Structure formats: C-alpha cells, structure tokens
N, C-alpha and C positions, 0 to 999 in steps of 0.2 A: 627439272627433276620430276615435277608433278606429271608432266606429259608422259614421261617414260613409265611411271608407275601405272598410270591409267592404261597406256598401251599394253604393258606387260600383263596386267590383270585381265584385260579383255582378250588378248591374243597369246597367252602363255603356251598353248599347245603348238604354236608355230616354232617355238624354240626347240621342242622335242623333235619335231619333224626335220628341222634343219640339222640338228645333231645326228639324227639317224642317217640322213642323206649324206652327210660328210663322213661318217664313220663306216658306212656300209662298204664302200669300195676297198678300204684297207682290210676289213675283216674278210671279205670274199677273196682278196688277193692272198692273204695269209693261209686261208683254208685250201685254196687251189695249189699253192706251193707245197703244202704238206702232202696233198694227194699225189702230185707229180713226183715228188721225191720218194714216196712210198712205192709208186709204180716202178720207178727206176731201180730201186733196191730189189724189188721182187723180180724184175727182169734180169738183173745181174745174177741173182740166185739161180734162176731157171737156166740161164746160159751156162753157168758153171756145172750144173747137174747134167745138162744135155751134152756138154763137151767132155764130161768125165774128168774135169780138171783136178778135183780133190784126190780121186783114186790114182790118176796119172802122177800127180806130185808125190804121193806116197811110194809108188812103185819106183819112180825115178830116184828117190832118196835112198830107199832101202834095198832095191832090187839088184840083181846080178847082171852083168853084161851078156848080150847075146846078139846074134845076127839073124835077121829075118828075111826070107825070100818071099816076095809078094806073089801069092798064088792067084788071088782075085781082087778086083778093085771095083766097087760099085758106088755111084752117086746116090745118096739116099733121097735127094730132092729137097733137103733141108739146108737152109743157110743160117749162119750164126753171125750176128752183127752186120748183116747184109753183105759180108765179104767172104767169109770162110765157108767152104763147102764141107758138109758132113759126109765123109766117105767111109763106107764099110770096107775094111781091108781084111783079107784072110792071109795069114802068114804061115810059113813053115819055120818055126822057131828053132834055131840051132844054138843052144847054150854053150858058152865058152867053158872049158873045163871038163869036157868029155861026157856030160849028161846027154841022154838020148833026145833026139829032135822030136818035136810034137807040133800039131797045128793049133792055131788060136785065131780068133777073130777080134777085131777092134773097130770101134767107130771113132774117127778122129776128125777134128776140124782142120782142114788143110787150105792154105792159100792157093788160089788158082795158079799163081806163079810157080809153086812147088809141086803141083799136081803130077807132073811128069816123073818126079822122083819116086812116085808111089805106083807106077804102072806095073802090071804083071811081069814077072821075070827080073825085076830090080831088087837089089839087095839093100836092106835098111838096118841101121843100128837100132837095137832095142835094149830094153832092160826088162827083166822078168822076176816075178816073185816065185821062188821054187815051191813054196807051200801051196799057194792058190793058183799058180800058173797064169796069173794076170800079167799082161804085158803093157808097156808104154814105149812110145817112140822116143828115141834118144838122139834125135837130130832135128834141125830146124824144119818146122812145118809151116812157118809164116814168112 
C-alpha cells in the first residue's frame, strides 16, 4: 500500500491524463452524432420545402378535382434524394364542375420511371384550390 501512495503522490497527474484519453473518444462520438442528426433533420426540412410537400398535402386534402393537360415540361436540373427529378410543369387546368380552364405552373419531384406520364400533351389528374388556384398532382409521381 505504501508503494501505491508514493507512486500516486509522485505521478498523480498521469491519472488525469489517462482519464481524459479514455473519455475523449466517447465525448467526441456523442458530439459527432448530434451534429450528424442535426444536419439530417435540416436536410429533411429543406427537401420538404423544395418539393413543396406541405403545400401539396394541403391542396390534396382540401382541393377540388381537376384534369390537367401538360403544356410544357422542363427538367430544372435539380435532384432530390439523388433519385427524383424536379420538373417544372405547365398545365392547362380544367376543373370539374364547369369552372373555366386556366394555366398554372408547378415544380414537382418525379421519378424517372414516371417521367413519361408528364410529357407535353399528356393528361394528368390534379386537385386545385379554387381560392388561390394552387394545384397538386393527384396521381403517382414515384
């Protein structure tokens, strides 16, 4: 016991260094995980904003049915989640129920597999908000 006390009083600072070396990796790992999860959450928020998911969900829930004739279709050059192509679509919106037709544009994330369904001249099922004239696609895009 005497030997330990002598060693400890002489080299006490080594205990602190050893403790720091042993705890440092776990502390750094915890901080890195927090940072990564924060970045993932922010990326999710940005993806929802870019894709217009919140607006589209509201229009799909409360909007009225319509048919849209695709007038123009452009690739914006942006990809979402490395798969979906953001496409700018111009529609001639024909509301059901006798309301007059109008033109509207929409940027939507579309799977490359479904891209042909949104070519100019194709007919697409839509929903629209009569007050704001916002539209949302009411058929599979993925």
